[in-house]
Residue frames as qw, qx, qy, qz and C-alpha x, y, z in Angstrom:
[[0.535, -0.568, -0.084, 0.620, -8.25, -84.79, 46.65],
 [0.372, 0.865, 0.166, 0.293, -7.71, -81.25, 45.39],
 [0.581, -0.503, 0.056, 0.638, -4.24, -79.76, 45.67],
 [0.286, 0.912, -0.011, -0.293, -3.65, -76.38, 43.99],
 [0.126, 0.743, -0.587, -0.295, -1.36, -76.73, 40.98],
 [0.147, -0.191, 0.964, 0.115, -1.76, -80.51, 40.74],
 [0.659, 0.029, -0.354, -0.663, -4.31, -82.21, 38.58],
 [0.829, -0.239, 0.360, -0.354, -6.03, -85.32, 39.99],
 [0.941, 0.313, -0.121, 0.028, -4.39, -87.52, 37.33],
 [0.311, 0.671, -0.555, 0.382, -0.94, -86.43, 38.61],
 [0.442, -0.452, 0.607, -0.482, -1.76, -87.86, 42.03],
 [0.890, 0.035, 0.342, -0.301, -3.35, -91.06, 40.74],
 [0.699, 0.606, -0.368, -0.094, -0.88, -91.81, 38.00],
 [0.953, -0.195, 0.020, 0.232, 1.49, -94.72, 38.42],
 [0.658, 0.359, -0.020, 0.662, 4.17, -92.43, 37.01],
 [0.203, -0.918, -0.054, -0.336, 3.54, -89.59, 39.43],
 [0.302, 0.475, -0.596, 0.572, 6.31, -88.46, 41.73],
 [0.500, -0.363, 0.416, -0.667, 3.81, -89.16, 44.52],
 [0.908, 0.013, -0.327, -0.260, 3.36, -92.82, 43.58],
 [0.619, -0.560, 0.544, -0.090, 4.73, -95.36, 46.05],
 [0.725, 0.485, -0.479, -0.099, 7.33, -97.51, 44.39],
 [0.152, 0.459, -0.825, 0.293, 9.30, -100.52, 45.52],
 [0.687, -0.233, -0.677, -0.123, 8.60, -103.32, 47.90],
 [0.033, -0.376, 0.547, -0.747, 8.62, -101.57, 51.25],
 [0.569, -0.072, 0.506, -0.644, 5.29, -103.11, 52.20],
 [0.629, 0.105, 0.769, -0.044, 5.21, -106.18, 49.99],
 [0.207, 0.042, 0.676, 0.706, 4.89, -104.65, 46.55],
 [0.358, 0.112, -0.100, -0.922, 2.11, -103.04, 44.55],
 [0.592, -0.040, -0.645, -0.481, 0.41, -106.26, 43.53],
 [0.401, -0.164, -0.842, 0.323, 0.41, -107.77, 47.00],
 [0.381, -0.654, -0.258, -0.600, -2.73, -106.78, 48.91],
 [0.783, -0.545, -0.273, 0.127, -1.43, -108.22, 52.19],
 [0.100, -0.914, 0.349, -0.183, 0.91, -106.24, 54.37],
 [0.873, 0.104, -0.356, 0.315, 4.31, -107.87, 54.79],
 [0.534, -0.830, 0.064, 0.149, 6.18, -107.17, 58.02],
 [0.687, 0.526, -0.178, 0.469, 9.58, -105.70, 57.28],
 [0.576, -0.680, -0.048, 0.450, 12.51, -104.44, 59.29],
 [0.398, 0.897, -0.068, 0.178, 14.52, -101.43, 58.21],
 [0.785, -0.336, 0.091, 0.512, 18.30, -101.19, 58.22],
 [0.141, 0.940, -0.229, -0.208, 20.92, -98.57, 57.46],
 [0.898, 0.282, -0.033, 0.337, 23.71, -99.68, 55.15],
 [0.248, -0.921, 0.277, 0.115, 27.13, -98.62, 56.38],
 [0.769, 0.515, -0.313, 0.211, 30.64, -99.02, 55.05],
 [0.598, -0.699, 0.368, 0.133, 33.68, -100.23, 56.96],
 [0.354, -0.336, 0.705, 0.515, 36.58, -100.30, 54.57],
 [0.279, 0.144, -0.634, -0.707, 35.24, -101.86, 51.38],
 [0.159, -0.269, -0.950, 0.020, 32.67, -104.00, 53.18],
 [0.398, -0.354, -0.135, -0.836, 29.02, -103.11, 53.67],
 [0.149, -0.198, -0.889, 0.386, 27.19, -103.98, 56.88],
 [0.324, -0.592, -0.447, -0.587, 23.68, -103.25, 58.10],
 [0.076, -0.019, -0.631, 0.772, 22.51, -101.66, 61.35],
 [0.072, -0.620, -0.780, -0.037, 18.88, -101.91, 62.53],
 [0.035, 0.547, 0.148, 0.823, 17.21, -98.54, 62.15],
 [0.568, -0.711, -0.349, -0.223, 15.39, -98.91, 65.48],
 [0.705, -0.480, -0.152, 0.499, 18.68, -98.42, 67.37],
 [0.439, 0.236, 0.168, 0.850, 19.59, -95.33, 65.32],
 [0.070, -0.745, -0.380, 0.543, 18.93, -91.83, 66.64],
 [0.349, 0.910, -0.033, -0.221, 20.66, -89.82, 63.92],
 [0.812, 0.163, 0.160, 0.537, 23.61, -89.69, 61.56],
 [0.091, -0.967, 0.037, 0.234, 26.02, -86.77, 61.89],
 [0.565, 0.716, -0.320, 0.254, 29.17, -85.51, 60.22],
 [0.752, -0.086, -0.389, 0.526, 32.47, -86.27, 61.91],
 [0.265, -0.946, -0.022, -0.187, 32.83, -83.88, 64.83],
 [0.193, 0.654, -0.609, 0.406, 35.92, -82.94, 66.70],
 [0.853, -0.297, -0.427, 0.028, 36.76, -85.84, 68.98],
 [0.264, -0.794, 0.427, -0.342, 38.22, -85.30, 72.43],
 [0.572, 0.275, -0.754, 0.169, 40.87, -87.87, 73.33],
 [0.754, -0.558, 0.091, -0.335, 40.21, -89.98, 76.44],
 [0.099, 0.582, -0.790, 0.163, 43.33, -91.35, 78.15],
 [0.193, -0.168, 0.942, -0.218, 43.41, -95.12, 78.81],
 [0.743, 0.265, 0.151, -0.596, 40.23, -95.74, 76.82],
 [0.790, 0.090, 0.591, 0.134, 39.97, -99.05, 74.96],
 [0.330, -0.222, 0.535, 0.745, 41.72, -98.92, 71.58],
 [0.133, 0.447, 0.726, 0.506, 38.45, -98.74, 69.61],
 [0.100, -0.888, -0.398, 0.210, 37.12, -95.72, 71.55],
 [0.499, 0.507, 0.105, 0.695, 38.41, -92.79, 69.51],
 [0.103, 0.070, -0.317, 0.940, 37.30, -90.32, 72.16],
 [0.103, 0.605, 0.701, -0.364, 34.12, -88.50, 73.05],
 [0.102, 0.397, 0.397, 0.821, 31.93, -86.06, 71.15],
 [0.109, 0.332, 0.464, -0.814, 29.77, -83.23, 72.43],
 [0.031, -0.381, -0.748, -0.542, 26.35, -83.65, 70.84],
 [0.285, -0.643, -0.259, -0.662, 24.25, -80.63, 71.76],
 [0.367, -0.628, 0.383, -0.569, 25.54, -80.69, 75.34],
 [0.940, -0.225, 0.200, -0.159, 25.56, -84.48, 75.77],
 [0.016, -0.654, 0.746, 0.127, 28.95, -86.19, 75.93],
 [0.959, 0.142, 0.093, -0.227, 28.99, -89.49, 74.01],
 [0.542, -0.406, 0.651, 0.343, 31.74, -92.07, 73.50],
 [0.607, 0.623, -0.279, -0.406, 32.76, -92.41, 69.85],
 [0.768, -0.179, 0.611, 0.076, 33.41, -96.05, 68.94],
 [0.271, 0.572, -0.590, -0.501, 35.50, -96.77, 65.84],
 [0.913, 0.119, 0.278, -0.274, 33.74, -99.77, 64.27],
 [0.656, 0.629, -0.416, 0.020, 36.63, -100.17, 61.83],
 [0.032, 0.541, -0.762, 0.354, 38.96, -100.97, 64.75],
 [0.673, -0.142, 0.555, -0.468, 36.38, -103.23, 66.41],
 [0.909, 0.351, 0.076, -0.212, 36.10, -105.24, 63.22],
 [0.772, -0.300, 0.404, 0.388, 39.88, -105.70, 63.06],
 [0.597, 0.704, 0.197, 0.330, 40.39, -103.46, 60.01],
 [0.543, -0.011, -0.098, 0.834, 43.43, -101.19, 59.75],
 [0.060, -0.789, -0.336, 0.511, 42.84, -97.65, 61.00],
 [0.398, 0.395, 0.362, 0.744, 42.56, -94.90, 58.39],
 [0.017, -0.182, -0.179, 0.967, 42.04, -91.17, 58.60],
 [0.366, 0.609, 0.612, -0.347, 38.40, -90.07, 58.33],
 [0.237, 0.187, 0.546, 0.782, 37.26, -88.93, 54.89],
 [0.294, -0.017, -0.043, -0.955, 34.49, -86.59, 53.77],
 [0.642, -0.177, -0.580, -0.469, 32.19, -89.63, 53.62],
 [0.350, -0.067, -0.814, 0.459, 32.93, -90.69, 57.23],
 [0.460, -0.547, -0.195, -0.672, 29.99, -90.36, 59.61],
 [0.038, -0.100, 0.818, -0.565, 29.02, -90.93, 63.21],
 [0.516, -0.384, -0.618, -0.453, 25.83, -92.93, 63.70],
 [0.259, -0.299, 0.546, -0.738, 24.33, -91.96, 67.05],
 [0.593, -0.165, -0.748, -0.248, 22.77, -95.15, 68.41],
 [0.459, -0.424, 0.439, -0.645, 20.95, -96.18, 71.55],
 [0.646, -0.098, -0.753, -0.073, 20.46, -99.41, 73.40],
 [0.495, -0.540, -0.587, 0.344, 18.71, -99.62, 76.75],
 [0.178, -0.949, -0.176, 0.192, 19.74, -96.35, 78.46],
 [0.526, -0.447, 0.347, 0.635, 23.08, -95.94, 76.68],
 [0.536, 0.836, 0.095, -0.070, 23.72, -93.63, 73.73],
 [0.581, -0.419, 0.435, 0.546, 26.98, -93.95, 71.77],
 [0.456, 0.755, -0.230, -0.411, 28.40, -92.78, 68.47],
 [0.844, 0.020, 0.474, 0.250, 29.60, -95.35, 65.94],
 [0.073, 0.720, -0.406, -0.558, 32.29, -94.07, 63.57],
 [0.783, 0.295, 0.535, 0.116, 31.87, -95.56, 60.08],
 [0.375, -0.182, 0.471, 0.778, 33.51, -94.93, 56.71],
 [0.234, 0.019, -0.393, -0.889, 30.24, -94.08, 54.98],
 [0.522, 0.291, 0.610, -0.519, 26.50, -94.58, 54.72],
 [0.122, 0.039, 0.802, 0.583, 24.96, -96.29, 51.71],
 [0.415, -0.262, -0.443, -0.750, 21.15, -96.46, 51.96],
 [0.506, -0.082, 0.611, -0.603, 18.15, -97.50, 54.02],
 [0.409, 0.069, -0.814, -0.407, 16.72, -100.88, 53.13],
 [0.719, -0.168, 0.313, -0.597, 13.65, -102.84, 54.22],
 [0.290, 0.234, -0.921, -0.113, 13.99, -106.59, 54.62],
 [0.815, -0.273, -0.161, -0.486, 11.39, -109.24, 55.37],
 [0.692, -0.492, 0.500, -0.169, 11.98, -112.03, 57.88],
 [0.945, 0.190, 0.243, 0.103, 12.74, -114.52, 55.11],
 [0.544, 0.737, -0.198, 0.350, 15.67, -112.30, 54.03],
 [0.185, -0.724, 0.522, -0.411, 17.22, -112.44, 57.51],
 [0.883, -0.065, -0.463, 0.045, 18.93, -115.41, 59.09],
 [0.555, -0.772, 0.289, -0.109, 20.12, -115.66, 62.68],
 [0.856, 0.350, -0.275, 0.261, 23.74, -116.69, 62.42],
 [0.561, -0.773, 0.257, 0.147, 26.44, -117.03, 65.04],
 [0.663, 0.656, -0.323, 0.161, 29.83, -116.64, 63.40],
 [0.828, -0.163, -0.283, 0.455, 33.08, -118.01, 64.81],
 [0.194, -0.977, 0.040, -0.079, 34.62, -115.48, 67.17],
 [0.822, 0.027, -0.083, 0.563, 38.34, -114.81, 66.88],
 [0.313, -0.668, -0.091, 0.669, 38.50, -111.16, 67.87],
 [0.281, 0.031, 0.506, 0.815, 38.12, -110.09, 64.24],
 [0.303, 0.121, 0.001, -0.945, 34.73, -108.45, 64.61],
 [0.419, -0.138, -0.777, -0.449, 32.63, -111.42, 63.52],
 [0.228, -0.329, -0.817, 0.415, 31.37, -111.71, 67.09],
 [0.145, 0.296, 0.202, -0.922, 29.51, -108.41, 66.54],
 [0.457, 0.076, -0.533, -0.708, 27.32, -110.01, 63.85],
 [0.407, 0.032, 0.816, -0.408, 24.26, -111.96, 64.97],
 [0.644, 0.551, 0.460, -0.264, 22.16, -111.87, 61.81],
 [0.287, -0.152, 0.624, 0.711, 22.92, -112.22, 58.10],
 [0.539, 0.583, 0.198, -0.575, 20.82, -110.57, 55.40],
 [0.387, -0.030, 0.780, 0.491, 20.48, -112.21, 52.02],
 [0.489, 0.682, 0.178, -0.513, 19.02, -110.49, 48.97],
 [0.766, 0.612, -0.182, -0.072, 19.70, -112.40, 45.81],
 [0.819, 0.241, -0.300, 0.426, 23.49, -112.76, 45.59],
 [0.068, 0.643, -0.326, 0.689, 24.14, -109.99, 48.14],
 [0.729, -0.447, -0.489, 0.171, 24.93, -111.07, 51.69],
 [0.066, 0.657, -0.286, 0.694, 25.55, -108.58, 54.53],
 [0.440, -0.232, -0.726, 0.476, 26.21, -108.95, 58.22],
 [0.309, -0.795, -0.251, -0.457, 23.86, -107.12, 60.59],
 [0.276, 0.322, -0.567, 0.706, 25.70, -105.44, 63.46],
 [0.561, -0.599, -0.571, -0.014, 24.26, -106.18, 66.90],
 [0.015, -0.762, 0.197, -0.617, 24.51, -103.00, 69.03],
 [0.778, -0.589, 0.109, -0.192, 24.21, -105.00, 72.28],
 [0.929, -0.018, 0.029, 0.368, 27.31, -106.98, 71.29],
 [0.405, 0.641, -0.107, 0.643, 29.16, -103.77, 70.38],
 [0.362, -0.767, 0.184, -0.497, 28.43, -102.33, 73.82],
 [0.921, -0.379, 0.087, 0.014, 29.40, -105.59, 75.53],
 [0.818, 0.280, -0.049, 0.500, 32.71, -105.57, 73.65],
 [0.172, 0.712, -0.160, 0.662, 33.46, -102.01, 74.78],
 [0.410, -0.166, -0.687, 0.577, 32.72, -102.79, 78.40],
 [0.248, -0.235, 0.045, -0.939, 30.14, -100.01, 78.56],
 [0.058, 0.235, 0.901, -0.360, 27.59, -101.09, 81.15],
 [0.305, -0.194, -0.399, -0.843, 24.16, -100.84, 79.59],
 [0.469, -0.461, -0.753, 0.004, 22.36, -102.66, 82.39],
 [0.256, -0.738, 0.018, -0.624, 20.61, -100.26, 84.76],
 [0.262, 0.143, -0.756, 0.582, 21.96, -100.33, 88.26],
 [0.379, -0.612, -0.692, -0.053, 19.28, -101.03, 90.86],
 [0.342, -0.457, -0.318, 0.757, 20.67, -98.11, 92.87],
 [0.033, 0.053, 0.316, 0.947, 19.70, -95.76, 90.02],
 [0.329, -0.469, -0.668, -0.474, 16.06, -96.68, 90.51],
 [0.441, -0.545, -0.604, 0.378, 15.96, -95.73, 94.19]]
């Protein structure tokens, strides 16, 4: 391969900025592809949770929220995202954590499930991580209205354990109907 300004050894070198590092596909020494799932790390208070990347459309800065009267306590309001009105769900409140004012690190993760798009308000974003099936464990946690019912999978990497937020359970908790009405299809 010939790229102007780059010598061939820069592209082939293990130390090149173009070298693939890490274990996203099973590592450098592993010749077999390892199936992985990607997750976004998010902060709620001091705790880190994971959200599957396949339900994520985008991550945006905190926008001006419009208050919605009589909305459930964890719906902070709605946002206008390029002409589309979306409910903004405060995951902190859903998880039973005390409410705090948004900071400069606060974000809205625009997510989708079935035909529903919602914004999830979080305290911060940490990183994107790839996990193999052996690092994920299906786990039903006791439900006491403290947010544990929103977790259906646990990730384990060494000593680090994180709950994986299930977007279907979040939507079910809000009462947002994500099942398509048969009348919509006619």
